[in-house]
Gaussian input, Z-matrix of N, CA and C with variables (Angstrom, degrees):
# hf/3-21g

backbone

0 1
 N
 C     1     B1
 C     2     B2     1     A1
 N     3     B3     2     A2     1     D1
 C     4     B4     3     A3     2     D2
 C     5     B5     4     A4     3     D3
 N     6     B6     5     A5     4     D4
 C     7     B7     6     A6     5     D5
 C     8     B8     7     A7     6     D6
 N     9     B9     8     A8     7     D7
 C    10    B10     9     A9     8     D8
 C    11    B11    10    A10     9     D9
 N    12    B12    11    A11    10    D10
 C    13    B13    12    A12    11    D11
 C    14    B14    13    A13    12    D12
 N    15    B15    14    A14    13    D13
 C    16    B16    15    A15    14    D14
 C    17    B17    16    A16    15    D15
 N    18    B18    17    A17    16    D16
 C    19    B19    18    A18    17    D17
 C    20    B20    19    A19    18    D18
 N    21    B21    20    A20    19    D19
 C    22    B22    21    A21    20    D20
 C    23    B23    22    A22    21    D21
 N    24    B24    23    A23    22    D22
 C    25    B25    24    A24    23    D23
 C    26    B26    25    A25    24    D24
 N    27    B27    26    A26    25    D25
 C    28    B28    27    A27    26    D26
 C    29    B29    28    A28    27    D27
 N    30    B30    29    A29    28    D28
 C    31    B31    30    A30    29    D29
 C    32    B32    31    A31    30    D30
 N    33    B33    32    A32    31    D31
 C    34    B34    33    A33    32    D32
 C    35    B35    34    A34    33    D33
 N    36    B36    35    A35    34    D34
 C    37    B37    36    A36    35    D35
 C    38    B38    37    A37    36    D36
 N    39    B39    38    A38    37    D37
 C    40    B40    39    A39    38    D38
 C    41    B41    40    A40    39    D39
 N    42    B42    41    A41    40    D40
 C    43    B43    42    A42    41    D41
 C    44    B44    43    A43    42    D42
 N    45    B45    44    A44    43    D43
 C    46    B46    45    A45    44    D44
 C    47    B47    46    A46    45    D45
 N    48    B48    47    A47    46    D46
 C    49    B49    48    A48    47    D47
 C    50    B50    49    A49    48    D48
 N    51    B51    50    A50    49    D49
 C    52    B52    51    A51    50    D50
 C    53    B53    52    A52    51    D51
 N    54    B54    53    A53    52    D52
 C    55    B55    54    A54    53    D53
 C    56    B56    55    A55    54    D54
 N    57    B57    56    A56    55    D55
 C    58    B58    57    A57    56    D56
 C    59    B59    58    A58    57    D57
 N    60    B60    59    A59    58    D58
 C    61    B61    60    A60    59    D59
 C    62    B62    61    A61    60    D60
 N    63    B63    62    A62    61    D61
 C    64    B64    63    A63    62    D62
 C    65    B65    64    A64    63    D63
 N    66    B66    65    A65    64    D64
 C    67    B67    66    A66    65    D65
 C    68    B68    67    A67    66    D66
 N    69    B69    68    A68    67    D67
 C    70    B70    69    A69    68    D68
 C    71    B71    70    A70    69    D69
 N    72    B72    71    A71    70    D70
 C    73    B73    72    A72    71    D71
 C    74    B74    73    A73    72    D72
 N    75    B75    74    A74    73    D73
 C    76    B76    75    A75    74    D74
 C    77    B77    76    A76    75    D75
 N    78    B78    77    A77    76    D76
 C    79    B79    78    A78    77    D77
 C    80    B80    79    A79    78    D78
 N    81    B81    80    A80    79    D79
 C    82    B82    81    A81    80    D80
 C    83    B83    82    A82    81    D81
 N    84    B84    83    A83    82    D82
 C    85    B85    84    A84    83    D83
 C    86    B86    85    A85    84    D84
 N    87    B87    86    A86    85    D85
 C    88    B88    87    A87    86    D86
 C    89    B89    88    A88    87    D87
 N    90    B90    89    A89    88    D88
 C    91    B91    90    A90    89    D89
 C    92    B92    91    A91    90    D90
 N    93    B93    92    A92    91    D91
 C    94    B94    93    A93    92    D92
 C    95    B95    94    A94    93    D93
 N    96    B96    95    A95    94    D94
 C    97    B97    96    A96    95    D95
 C    98    B98    97    A97    96    D96
 N    99    B99    98    A98    97    D97
 C   100   B100    99    A99    98    D98
 C   101   B101   100   A100    99    D99
 N   102   B102   101   A101   100   D100
 C   103   B103   102   A102   101   D101
 C   104   B104   103   A103   102   D102
 N   105   B105   104   A104   103   D103
 C   106   B106   105   A105   104   D104
 C   107   B107   106   A106   105   D105
 N   108   B108   107   A107   106   D106
 C   109   B109   108   A108   107   D107
 C   110   B110   109   A109   108   D108
 N   111   B111   110   A110   109   D109
 C   112   B112   111   A111   110   D110
 C   113   B113   112   A112   111   D111
 N   114   B114   113   A113   112   D112
 C   115   B115   114   A114   113   D113
 C   116   B116   115   A115   114   D114
 N   117   B117   116   A116   115   D115
 C   118   B118   117   A117   116   D116
 C   119   B119   118   A118   117   D117
 N   120   B120   119   A119   118   D118
 C   121   B121   120   A120   119   D119
 C   122   B122   121   A121   120   D120
 N   123   B123   122   A122   121   D121
 C   124   B124   123   A123   122   D122
 C   125   B125   124   A124   123   D123
 N   126   B126   125   A125   124   D124
 C   127   B127   126   A126   125   D125
 C   128   B128   127   A127   126   D126
 N   129   B129   128   A128   127   D127
 C   130   B130   129   A129   128   D128
 C   131   B131   130   A130   129   D129
 N   132   B132   131   A131   130   D130
 C   133   B133   132   A132   131   D131
 C   134   B134   133   A133   132   D132
 N   135   B135   134   A134   133   D133
 C   136   B136   135   A135   134   D134
 C   137   B137   136   A136   135   D135
 N   138   B138   137   A137   136   D136
 C   139   B139   138   A138   137   D137
 C   140   B140   139   A139   138   D138
 N   141   B141   140   A140   139   D139
 C   142   B142   141   A141   140   D140
 C   143   B143   142   A142   141   D141
 N   144   B144   143   A143   142   D142
 C   145   B145   144   A144   143   D143
 C   146   B146   145   A145   144   D144
 N   147   B147   146   A146   145   D145
 C   148   B148   147   A147   146   D146
 C   149   B149   148   A148   147   D147
 N   150   B150   149   A149   148   D148
 C   151   B151   150   A150   149   D149
 C   152   B152   151   A151   150   D150
 N   153   B153   152   A152   151   D151
 C   154   B154   153   A153   152   D152
 C   155   B155   154   A154   153   D153
 N   156   B156   155   A155   154   D154
 C   157   B157   156   A156   155   D155
 C   158   B158   157   A157   156   D156
 N   159   B159   158   A158   157   D157
 C   160   B160   159   A159   158   D158
 C   161   B161   160   A160   159   D159
 N   162   B162   161   A161   160   D160
 C   163   B163   162   A162   161   D161
 C   164   B164   163   A163   162   D162
 N   165   B165   164   A164   163   D163
 C   166   B166   165   A165   164   D164
 C   167   B167   166   A166   165   D165
 N   168   B168   167   A167   166   D166
 C   169   B169   168   A168   167   D167
 C   170   B170   169   A169   168   D168
 N   171   B171   170   A170   169   D169
 C   172   B172   171   A171   170   D170
 C   173   B173   172   A172   171   D171
 N   174   B174   173   A173   172   D172
 C   175   B175   174   A174   173   D173
 C   176   B176   175   A175   174   D174
 N   177   B177   176   A176   175   D175
 C   178   B178   177   A177   176   D176
 C   179   B179   178   A178   177   D177
 N   180   B180   179   A179   178   D178
 C   181   B181   180   A180   179   D179
 C   182   B182   181   A181   180   D180
 N   183   B183   182   A182   181   D181
 C   184   B184   183   A183   182   D182
 C   185   B185   184   A184   183   D183
 N   186   B186   185   A185   184   D184
 C   187   B187   186   A186   185   D185
 C   188   B188   187   A187   186   D186
 N   189   B189   188   A188   187   D187
 C   190   B190   189   A189   188   D188
 C   191   B191   190   A190   189   D189
 N   192   B192   191   A191   190   D190
 C   193   B193   192   A192   191   D191
 C   194   B194   193   A193   192   D192

   B1=1.4480
   B2=1.5247
   B3=1.3295
   B4=1.4548
   B5=1.5138
   B6=1.3202
   B7=1.4594
   B8=1.5261
   B9=1.3339
   B10=1.4550
   B11=1.5173
   B12=1.3164
   B13=1.4628
   B14=1.5285
   B15=1.3314
   B16=1.4643
   B17=1.5347
   B18=1.3255
   B19=1.4670
   B20=1.5266
   B21=1.3378
   B22=1.4651
   B23=1.5305
   B24=1.3245
   B25=1.4665
   B26=1.5238
   B27=1.3156
   B28=1.4595
   B29=1.5310
   B30=1.3207
   B31=1.4620
   B32=1.5292
   B33=1.3270
   B34=1.4686
   B35=1.5331
   B36=1.3173
   B37=1.4660
   B38=1.5240
   B39=1.3176
   B40=1.4721
   B41=1.5228
   B42=1.3183
   B43=1.4685
   B44=1.5286
   B45=1.3331
   B46=1.4623
   B47=1.5225
   B48=1.3158
   B49=1.4685
   B50=1.5231
   B51=1.2994
   B52=1.4674
   B53=1.5309
   B54=1.3084
   B55=1.4687
   B56=1.5269
   B57=1.3242
   B58=1.4700
   B59=1.5212
   B60=1.3228
   B61=1.4698
   B62=1.5202
   B63=1.3278
   B64=1.4682
   B65=1.5273
   B66=1.3421
   B67=1.4509
   B68=1.5215
   B69=1.3135
   B70=1.4615
   B71=1.5322
   B72=1.3219
   B73=1.4624
   B74=1.5261
   B75=1.3357
   B76=1.4577
   B77=1.5233
   B78=1.3287
   B79=1.4641
   B80=1.5268
   B81=1.3218
   B82=1.4631
   B83=1.5293
   B84=1.3288
   B85=1.4624
   B86=1.5247
   B87=1.3295
   B88=1.4561
   B89=1.5138
   B90=1.3158
   B91=1.4637
   B92=1.5276
   B93=1.3426
   B94=1.4580
   B95=1.5163
   B96=1.3308
   B97=1.4707
   B98=1.5356
   B99=1.3448
   B100=1.4616
   B101=1.5367
   B102=1.3291
   B103=1.4673
   B104=1.5268
   B105=1.3439
   B106=1.4648
   B107=1.5242
   B108=1.3512
   B109=1.4656
   B110=1.5153
   B111=1.2914
   B112=1.4559
   B113=1.5227
   B114=1.3366
   B115=1.4608
   B116=1.5234
   B117=1.3282
   B118=1.4650
   B119=1.5273
   B120=1.3149
   B121=1.4603
   B122=1.5104
   B123=1.3265
   B124=1.4579
   B125=1.5207
   B126=1.3061
   B127=1.4556
   B128=1.5172
   B129=1.3235
   B130=1.4561
   B131=1.5217
   B132=1.3222
   B133=1.4598
   B134=1.5207
   B135=1.3373
   B136=1.4672
   B137=1.5199
   B138=1.3133
   B139=1.4560
   B140=1.5171
   B141=1.3191
   B142=1.4602
   B143=1.5314
   B144=1.3153
   B145=1.4613
   B146=1.5229
   B147=1.3232
   B148=1.4556
   B149=1.5384
   B150=1.3209
   B151=1.4626
   B152=1.5210
   B153=1.3223
   B154=1.4514
   B155=1.5330
   B156=1.3141
   B157=1.4620
   B158=1.5319
   B159=1.3464
   B160=1.4677
   B161=1.5258
   B162=1.3199
   B163=1.4519
   B164=1.5308
   B165=1.3000
   B166=1.4614
   B167=1.5259
   B168=1.3133
   B169=1.4752
   B170=1.5238
   B171=1.3116
   B172=1.4706
   B173=1.5227
   B174=1.3324
   B175=1.4533
   B176=1.5218
   B177=1.3186
   B178=1.4592
   B179=1.5333
   B180=1.3246
   B181=1.4581
   B182=1.5180
   B183=1.3031
   B184=1.4622
   B185=1.5240
   B186=1.3436
   B187=1.4641
   B188=1.5158
   B189=1.3073
   B190=1.4686
   B191=1.5110
   B192=1.3514
   B193=1.4818
   B194=1.4774
   A1=107.48
   A2=114.80
   A3=119.74
   A4=110.09
   A5=115.74
   A6=122.45
   A7=108.88
   A8=115.87
   A9=121.83
   A10=110.08
   A11=115.80
   A12=120.62
   A13=109.18
   A14=117.61
   A15=119.75
   A16=112.57
   A17=117.54
   A18=120.12
   A19=111.23
   A20=116.00
   A21=119.92
   A22=110.00
   A23=116.73
   A24=120.74
   A25=110.63
   A26=116.58
   A27=120.66
   A28=111.23
   A29=116.04
   A30=120.98
   A31=112.97
   A32=117.82
   A33=121.88
   A34=112.23
   A35=116.67
   A36=120.26
   A37=112.75
   A38=118.43
   A39=119.91
   A40=111.73
   A41=117.01
   A42=120.83
   A43=110.90
   A44=116.61
   A45=119.78
   A46=111.14
   A47=117.42
   A48=120.48
   A49=109.75
   A50=116.97
   A51=120.37
   A52=110.46
   A53=116.69
   A54=119.84
   A55=110.60
   A56=116.81
   A57=120.17
   A58=110.37
   A59=117.56
   A60=120.87
   A61=111.10
   A62=116.42
   A63=121.47
   A64=111.96
   A65=116.82
   A66=119.91
   A67=115.30
   A68=117.08
   A69=120.33
   A70=110.95
   A71=116.22
   A72=121.01
   A73=108.01
   A74=115.95
   A75=122.24
   A76=107.93
   A77=117.20
   A78=121.96
   A79=108.83
   A80=115.57
   A81=122.02
   A82=106.18
   A83=116.59
   A84=120.94
   A85=110.37
   A86=115.49
   A87=121.57
   A88=108.03
   A89=115.51
   A90=121.64
   A91=110.98
   A92=115.73
   A93=120.87
   A94=115.39
   A95=116.80
   A96=120.77
   A97=109.03
   A98=117.81
   A99=120.32
   A100=111.42
   A101=115.66
   A102=120.47
   A103=112.97
   A104=117.48
   A105=120.04
   A106=109.37
   A107=114.67
   A108=121.35
   A109=109.44
   A110=115.83
   A111=123.28
   A112=105.31
   A113=116.40
   A114=120.85
   A115=109.49
   A116=116.82
   A117=118.77
   A118=110.60
   A119=115.45
   A120=120.93
   A121=107.07
   A122=116.24
   A123=120.75
   A124=110.25
   A125=116.21
   A126=120.80
   A127=110.59
   A128=116.17
   A129=119.84
   A130=111.30
   A131=115.22
   A132=120.06
   A133=109.46
   A134=116.25
   A135=118.49
   A136=110.37
   A137=116.06
   A138=121.01
   A139=109.35
   A140=117.35
   A141=119.39
   A142=110.37
   A143=116.69
   A144=121.67
   A145=112.42
   A146=117.32
   A147=119.21
   A148=111.61
   A149=117.87
   A150=120.50
   A151=111.14
   A152=117.36
   A153=121.65
   A154=112.55
   A155=116.00
   A156=119.39
   A157=109.22
   A158=117.64
   A159=119.85
   A160=111.33
   A161=115.56
   A162=118.12
   A163=108.93
   A164=116.61
   A165=121.54
   A166=112.46
   A167=118.13
   A168=121.46
   A169=111.28
   A170=116.56
   A171=120.12
   A172=110.25
   A173=117.02
   A174=121.35
   A175=110.52
   A176=118.04
   A177=122.71
   A178=110.41
   A179=117.76
   A180=121.38
   A181=112.09
   A182=117.40
   A183=120.34
   A184=114.00
   A185=117.28
   A186=119.47
   A187=114.34
   A188=118.00
   A189=120.42
   A190=112.14
   A191=115.02
   A192=119.88
   A193=112.21
   D1=124.73
   D2=179.21
   D3=-106.69
   D4=153.59
   D5=-179.49
   D6=-115.69
   D7=139.68
   D8=-178.40
   D9=-133.89
   D10=151.91
   D11=176.16
   D12=-75.19
   D13=157.71
   D14=176.80
   D15=-58.51
   D16=-37.92
   D17=179.12
   D18=-62.94
   D19=-46.27
   D20=178.63
   D21=-62.46
   D22=-45.00
   D23=-178.34
   D24=-61.69
   D25=-39.97
   D26=179.30
   D27=-63.44
   D28=-43.25
   D29=-178.41
   D30=-73.44
   D31=-23.36
   D32=-174.86
   D33=-123.67
   D34=29.61
   D35=-173.42
   D36=-58.34
   D37=-43.87
   D38=-179.50
   D39=-58.99
   D40=-42.90
   D41=178.76
   D42=-64.88
   D43=-42.32
   D44=-179.33
   D45=-66.92
   D46=-36.99
   D47=176.51
   D48=-62.91
   D49=-43.23
   D50=179.73
   D51=-63.19
   D52=-38.93
   D53=177.82
   D54=-65.43
   D55=-39.52
   D56=177.21
   D57=-65.33
   D58=-41.40
   D59=178.05
   D60=-60.14
   D61=-27.74
   D62=179.65
   D63=-83.01
   D64=-1.44
   D65=175.85
   D66=110.39
   D67=-4.65
   D68=-178.34
   D69=-81.30
   D70=144.42
   D71=174.08
   D72=-96.93
   D73=125.92
   D74=-178.11
   D75=-109.34
   D76=131.52
   D77=179.06
   D78=-111.72
   D79=133.94
   D80=173.74
   D81=-102.03
   D82=126.52
   D83=-176.88
   D84=-128.32
   D85=138.67
   D86=173.31
   D87=-110.80
   D88=126.57
   D89=-178.58
   D90=53.16
   D91=36.82
   D92=177.75
   D93=79.52
   D94=1.71
   D95=-179.61
   D96=-105.58
   D97=118.97
   D98=179.37
   D99=-59.74
   D100=131.14
   D101=179.93
   D102=-123.86
   D103=-17.64
   D104=-178.50
   D105=-157.05
   D106=156.45
   D107=176.23
   D108=-128.27
   D109=141.07
   D110=171.94
   D111=-111.10
   D112=113.61
   D113=-174.82
   D114=-129.55
   D115=154.67
   D116=177.78
   D117=-70.97
   D118=148.35
   D119=172.32
   D120=-88.16
   D121=124.18
   D122=-178.22
   D123=-80.99
   D124=149.69
   D125=178.50
   D126=106.72
   D127=-174.57
   D128=-177.03
   D129=-68.00
   D130=153.91
   D131=175.99
   D132=-62.30
   D133=140.52
   D134=176.59
   D135=-59.45
   D136=145.19
   D137=179.67
   D138=-100.43
   D139=153.20
   D140=176.19
   D141=-61.89
   D142=154.99
   D143=-178.36
   D144=-54.51
   D145=-35.43
   D146=-177.21
   D147=-63.85
   D148=-23.63
   D149=177.66
   D150=-69.52
   D151=-18.48
   D152=-178.87
   D153=-98.27
   D154=-3.16
   D155=-179.67
   D156=-67.49
   D157=138.23
   D158=-179.45
   D159=-67.77
   D160=146.11
   D161=176.41
   D162=-78.86
   D163=174.32
   D164=-173.93
   D165=-60.45
   D166=-38.51
   D167=-179.15
   D168=-64.49
   D169=-44.39
   D170=178.59
   D171=-66.42
   D172=-42.78
   D173=177.50
   D174=-59.05
   D175=-43.20
   D176=179.50
   D177=-63.85
   D178=-41.16
   D179=-178.54
   D180=-64.46
   D181=-35.06
   D182=-177.36
   D183=-92.29
   D184=-29.61
   D185=-172.06
   D186=-118.02
   D187=-7.69
   D188=-179.35
   D189=71.67
   D190=-159.09
   D191=-177.50
   D192=-73.11

């Protein structure tokens, strides 16, 4: 687990996000005191909202014609 200053994290956020996605825990520290963590979300990747939209059969069953 590595610790970074808020300024560094702000300037390198995309890289730190990619490292978190790879499983690394990133700590943001001010004056050497940890204040935040960037961690990967476990489980499947979130799906776009349209993937959760009901299909026509389900829509028909709940709402009729």
